[in-house]
C-alpha positions as a Markdown table, in Angstrom:
| # | Residue | x | y | z |
|---|---|---|---|---|
| 1 | Met | 0.1 | 0.0 | -0.2 |
| 2 | Ser | 1.4 | 3.5 | -1.1 |
| 3 | Thr | 2.2 | 5.7 | 2.0 |
| 4 | Ser | 2.4 | 8.8 | -0.4 |
| 5 | Pro | -0.6 | 11.2 | 0.4 |
| 6 | Lys | -3.1 | 11.1 | -2.0 |
| 7 | Lys | -3.3 | 13.9 | -4.8 |
| 8 | Ala | -6.3 | 15.5 | -6.0 |
| 9 | Phe | -8.3 | 14.0 | -8.5 |
| 10 | Ser | -8.3 | 16.6 | -11.1 |
| 11 | Phe | -4.5 | 16.7 | -10.9 |
| 12 | Gly | -4.8 | 12.9 | -11.9 |
| 13 | Gln | -6.9 | 13.6 | -14.8 |
| 14 | Ile | -4.5 | 16.3 | -16.1 |
| 15 | Met | -1.6 | 14.0 | -15.7 |
| 16 | Lys | -3.5 | 11.2 | -17.6 |
| 17 | Ala | -4.0 | 13.4 | -20.5 |
| 18 | Ile | -0.3 | 14.8 | -20.6 |
| 19 | His | 0.8 | 11.3 | -20.9 |
| 20 | Leu | -2.0 | 10.3 | -23.3 |
| 21 | Ala | -0.7 | 13.5 | -25.7 |
| 22 | His | 2.8 | 11.8 | -25.9 |
| 23 | Ser | 4.0 | 11.1 | -29.4 |
| 24 | Phe | 6.6 | 9.8 | -31.5 |
| 25 | Asp | 6.5 | 12.8 | -33.9 |
| 26 | Val | 10.2 | 13.4 | -33.8 |
| 27 | Leu | 11.3 | 9.8 | -34.4 |
| 28 | Asp | 9.0 | 9.8 | -37.3 |
| 29 | Glu | 10.3 | 13.0 | -38.4 |
| 30 | Phe | 13.9 | 11.8 | -38.2 |
| 31 | His | 12.8 | 8.6 | -40.2 |
| 32 | Ser | 11.0 | 10.2 | -42.8 |
| 33 | Leu | 14.3 | 12.6 | -43.3 |
| 34 | Leu | 16.7 | 9.8 | -43.6 |
| 35 | His | 14.6 | 7.7 | -46.0 |
| 36 | Ser | 14.3 | 11.0 | -48.2 |
| 37 | Ala | 18.3 | 12.2 | -48.1 |
| 38 | Ala | 18.7 | 8.1 | -48.9 |
| 39 | Thr | 16.8 | 7.9 | -51.6 |
| 40 | Gln | 18.2 | 11.4 | -53.0 |
| 41 | Ser | 21.8 | 10.3 | -52.7 |
| 42 | Glu | 20.9 | 6.8 | -54.2 |
| 43 | Lys | 19.6 | 8.6 | -57.5 |
| 44 | Ser | 22.5 | 10.8 | -57.7 |
| 45 | Leu | 24.9 | 8.1 | -57.4 |
| 46 | Arg | 23.0 | 5.8 | -60.1 |
| 47 | Glu | 22.9 | 8.7 | -62.5 |
| 48 | Gln | 26.7 | 9.4 | -62.4 |
| 49 | Tyr | 27.4 | 5.4 | -62.4 |
| 50 | Glu | 25.1 | 5.2 | -65.6 |
| 51 | Ser | 26.5 | 8.3 | -67.3 |
| 52 | Leu | 30.0 | 6.8 | -67.2 |
| 53 | Ser | 31.8 | 7.3 | -70.3 |
| 54 | Ala | 35.4 | 6.3 | -71.5 |
| 55 | Ala | 34.9 | 9.7 | -73.7 |
| 56 | Gly | 35.2 | 11.6 | -70.3 |
| 57 | Phe | 38.5 | 10.1 | -68.9 |
| 58 | Glu | 42.1 | 10.3 | -70.5 |
| 59 | His | 42.7 | 6.7 | -69.6 |
| 60 | Glu | 40.3 | 3.8 | -69.1 |
| 61 | Gly | 42.1 | 2.9 | -65.7 |
| 62 | Glu | 40.9 | 6.2 | -64.7 |
| 63 | Met | 37.3 | 5.7 | -65.3 |
| 64 | Glu | 37.3 | 2.5 | -63.7 |
| 65 | Ala | 39.0 | 3.9 | -60.6 |
| 66 | Tyr | 36.2 | 6.2 | -60.6 |
| 67 | Arg | 33.6 | 3.4 | -61.3 |
| 68 | Ser | 34.9 | 1.7 | -58.3 |
| 69 | Tyr | 34.7 | 5.0 | -55.9 |
| 70 | Leu | 30.9 | 5.3 | -57.0 |
| 71 | Glu | 30.2 | 1.7 | -55.9 |
| 72 | Asp | 32.1 | 2.0 | -52.5 |
| 73 | Asp | 30.3 | 4.9 | -52.0 |
| 74 | Phe | 26.9 | 3.4 | -52.7 |
| 75 | Cys | 27.7 | 0.5 | -50.3 |
| 76 | Gln | 28.8 | 2.9 | -47.8 |
| 77 | Leu | 25.5 | 4.7 | -48.3 |
| 78 | Gly | 23.8 | 1.1 | -47.5 |
| 79 | Glu | 25.3 | 0.9 | -44.1 |
| 80 | Val | 24.4 | 4.4 | -43.1 |
| 81 | Lys | 20.6 | 3.4 | -44.0 |
| 82 | Lys | 21.1 | 0.3 | -42.0 |
| 83 | Leu | 22.8 | 2.5 | -38.8 |
| 84 | Gly | 19.9 | 5.1 | -39.3 |
| 85 | His | 17.1 | 2.5 | -39.1 |
| 86 | Ala | 18.9 | 0.6 | -36.3 |
| 87 | Leu | 19.0 | 4.1 | -34.5 |
| 88 | Ala | 15.1 | 4.4 | -35.2 |
| 89 | Ile | 14.2 | 1.0 | -33.7 |
| 90 | Ser | 16.6 | 1.8 | -30.7 |
| 91 | Gly | 15.0 | 5.6 | -30.3 |
| 92 | Leu | 11.5 | 4.2 | -30.5 |
| 93 | Tyr | 12.0 | 1.5 | -27.4 |
| 94 | Arg | 13.9 | 4.5 | -25.6 |
| 95 | Gln | 10.8 | 6.4 | -25.8 |
| 96 | Val | 8.4 | 3.7 | -24.8 |
| 97 | Glu | 10.9 | 2.7 | -21.8 |
| 98 | Thr | 11.3 | 6.2 | -20.8 |
| 99 | His | 7.6 | 7.0 | -20.9 |
| 100 | Ile | 6.5 | 3.6 | -19.3 |
| 101 | Lys | 8.6 | 4.6 | -16.1 |
| 102 | Arg | 7.1 | 8.4 | -16.0 |
| 103 | Val | 3.5 | 6.8 | -16.1 |
| 104 | Leu | 4.7 | 4.2 | -13.3 |
| 105 | Arg | 6.2 | 7.1 | -11.0 |
| 106 | Thr | 3.1 | 9.2 | -11.6 |
| 107 | Thr | 0.5 | 6.3 | -10.9 |
| 108 | Phe | 2.2 | 4.0 | -8.5 |
| 109 | Pro | 4.6 | 6.6 | -6.5 |
| 110 | Asp | 6.4 | 3.9 | -4.2 |
| 111 | Ile | 6.8 | 1.5 | -7.1 |
| 112 | Gly | 11.0 | 0.3 | -7.0 |
| 113 | Lys | 13.1 | 0.1 | -10.0 |
| 114 | Lys | 13.2 | -3.7 | -10.0 |
| 115 | Lys | 9.4 | -3.8 | -10.3 |
| 116 | Ile | 9.5 | -1.1 | -13.1 |
| 117 | Asp | 12.2 | -3.3 | -14.8 |
| 118 | Lys | 9.9 | -6.4 | -14.7 |
| 119 | Ile | 6.7 | -4.7 | -16.2 |
| 120 | Leu | 8.9 | -3.3 | -19.0 |
| 121 | Arg | 9.6 | -6.8 | -19.5 |
| 122 | Gly | 6.1 | -7.8 | -19.5 |
| 123 | Glu | 6.3 | -9.6 | -16.3 |
| 124 | Pro | 3.0 | -9.3 | -14.5 |
| 125 | Gln | 3.4 | -7.4 | -11.0 |
| 126 | Ser | 0.5 | -6.4 | -8.7 |
| 127 | Glu | 0.3 | -2.9 | -10.1 |
| 128 | Ile | -0.2 | -3.9 | -13.9 |
| 129 | Asp | 0.3 | -6.7 | -16.1 |
| 130 | Gly | 1.5 | -5.3 | -19.3 |
| 131 | Ser | 1.3 | -8.4 | -21.2 |
| 132 | Lys | -2.3 | -8.4 | -21.2 |
| 133 | Leu | -2.8 | -5.0 | -23.0 |
| 134 | Asp | -3.1 | -4.6 | -26.7 |
| 135 | Gly | -0.1 | -4.1 | -28.5 |
| 136 | Phe | 2.2 | -6.0 | -26.0 |
| 137 | Glu | 3.6 | -8.5 | -28.6 |
| 138 | Ala | 4.6 | -5.2 | -30.7 |
| 139 | Val | 6.2 | -3.7 | -27.7 |
| 140 | Asn | 8.1 | -7.0 | -26.7 |
| 141 | Glu | 9.5 | -7.6 | -30.2 |
| 142 | Leu | 10.8 | -3.9 | -30.1 |
| 143 | Arg | 12.6 | -4.3 | -26.9 |
| 144 | Met | 14.1 | -7.4 | -28.2 |
| 145 | Leu | 15.3 | -5.8 | -31.3 |
| 146 | Asn | 16.8 | -3.0 | -29.2 |
| 147 | Asn | 18.7 | -5.4 | -26.9 |
| 148 | Leu | 19.8 | -7.1 | -30.0 |
| 149 | Ile | 21.1 | -4.0 | -31.6 |
| 150 | Lys | 22.9 | -2.8 | -28.6 |
| 151 | His | 24.4 | -6.2 | -27.4 |
| 152 | Ala | 24.3 | -8.6 | -30.4 |
| 153 | Ser | 25.6 | -6.5 | -33.4 |
| 154 | Ser | 22.2 | -6.6 | -34.6 |
| 155 | Ile | 22.0 | -10.4 | -35.1 |
| 156 | Ala | 19.1 | -12.3 | -34.5 |
| 157 | Asp | 19.1 | -15.2 | -31.5 |
| 158 | Ala | 17.0 | -18.0 | -31.2 |
| 159 | Glu | 14.5 | -16.2 | -28.6 |
| 160 | Leu | 13.6 | -13.7 | -31.0 |
| 161 | Ala | 13.3 | -16.0 | -33.9 |
| 162 | Ser | 11.0 | -18.4 | -32.1 |
| 163 | Lys | 8.9 | -15.8 | -30.8 |
| 164 | Phe | 8.7 | -13.9 | -34.4 |
| 165 | Pro | 9.4 | -16.2 | -37.3 |
| 166 | Val | 9.8 | -12.9 | -39.5 |
| 167 | Trp | 13.5 | -12.9 | -38.1 |
| 168 | Val | 15.8 | -15.6 | -38.4 |
| 169 | Glu | 18.5 | -17.0 | -36.0 |
| 170 | Lys | 22.0 | -16.1 | -36.8 |
| 171 | Val | 21.2 | -14.1 | -39.4 |
| 172 | Glu | 21.7 | -9.9 | -39.4 |
| 173 | Leu | 18.7 | -8.0 | -38.4 |
| 174 | His | 17.1 | -6.9 | -41.8 |
| 175 | Asp | 14.6 | -4.3 | -43.2 |
| 176 | Leu | 14.6 | -2.7 | -39.7 |
| 177 | Asp | 12.7 | 0.5 | -41.6 |
| 178 | Lys | 9.7 | -1.9 | -42.4 |
| 179 | Ala | 9.8 | -3.3 | -39.0 |
| 180 | Tyr | 9.7 | 0.2 | -37.3 |
| 181 | Asp | 6.8 | 1.2 | -39.8 |
| 182 | Arg | 5.2 | -1.9 | -38.7 |
| 183 | Leu | 5.5 | -1.6 | -35.1 |
| 184 | Lys | 5.2 | 1.9 | -34.3 |
| 185 | Pro | 1.5 | 2.1 | -34.7 |
| 186 | Leu | 1.0 | -1.1 | -32.5 |
| 187 | Val | 3.5 | 0.4 | -30.0 |
| 188 | Lys | 1.4 | 3.6 | -29.8 |
| 189 | Lys | -1.9 | 1.3 | -29.1 |
| 190 | Tyr | -0.2 | -0.3 | -26.2 |
| 191 | Met | 0.9 | 2.9 | -24.7 |
| 192 | His | -2.6 | 4.4 | -24.6 |
| 193 | Ala | -3.7 | 1.0 | -23.2 |
| 194 | Phe | -1.1 | 1.3 | -20.8 |
| 195 | Val | -1.6 | 4.9 | -19.5 |
| 196 | Tyr | -5.4 | 3.8 | -19.0 |
| 197 | Glu | -4.8 | 0.8 | -17.2 |
| 198 | Ala | -2.5 | 2.3 | -14.8 |
| 199 | Phe | -4.4 | 5.4 | -13.9 |
| 200 | Asn | -7.1 | 2.7 | -13.5 |
| 201 | Arg | -5.5 | 0.8 | -11.1 |
| 202 | Ser | -3.6 | 3.6 | -9.2 |
| 203 | Thr | -4.7 | 4.6 | -5.8 |
| 204 | Ala | -2.4 | 7.7 | -5.9 |
| 205 | Phe | -5.4 | 10.2 | -6.6 |
| 206 | Glu | -8.5 | 11.1 | -4.5 |
| 207 | Ala | -11.7 | 9.3 | -6.0 |
| 208 | Ala | -13.7 | 11.1 | -8.3 |
| 209 | Pro | -15.9 | 13.8 | -6.4 |
| 210 | Ala | -19.3 | 12.6 | -6.0 |
| 211 | Lys | -22.2 | 14.2 | -8.4 |
| 212 | Thr | -24.7 | 16.1 | -6.7 |
| 213 | Thr | -28.2 | 16.2 | -7.6 |
| 214 | Ser | -30.3 | 19.1 | -7.6 |
């Protein structure tokens, strides 16, 4: 049972509205800009590559050297894209993790770090069982992807592959941009469900004032 004094009901309603208003707009903008910049760069490199002509060089070897240079640029661009998509996945999970912690500290002021960590992993706790909420599987997949990006050089492990067959064990995580687009709306649904559930179960706020009858 919480030992913290209860806050006003109206304050709880305000905090719930604030938490529900959380968005991932900045990440979406980053993802969109990355895609746009990469597409433009790919187009430019392809045009340069396809327009190569021996007439533009004094020696054939110079053209081949420049062709190799463009090919290296194209490969490097691919690596930059993969890094950017991985950062978007990690950034999305980081926002989820941070926001869940904020919601829990608002609704359950006395909750400890160990319990918060278990809730983030989807382990049922007396305060809340996030694993039963809409969108949990997407958040769980996102969490596992984030861990593999950070700690396993973006290589899928047996746990991820067994729970989500779109991924193959011991194979590098692929198409993370598509994974971001697939998971993000489901993650957003989960975050809304989590806020409602946490505030519904919270005892940190006073009860709603009784309605008066005329």
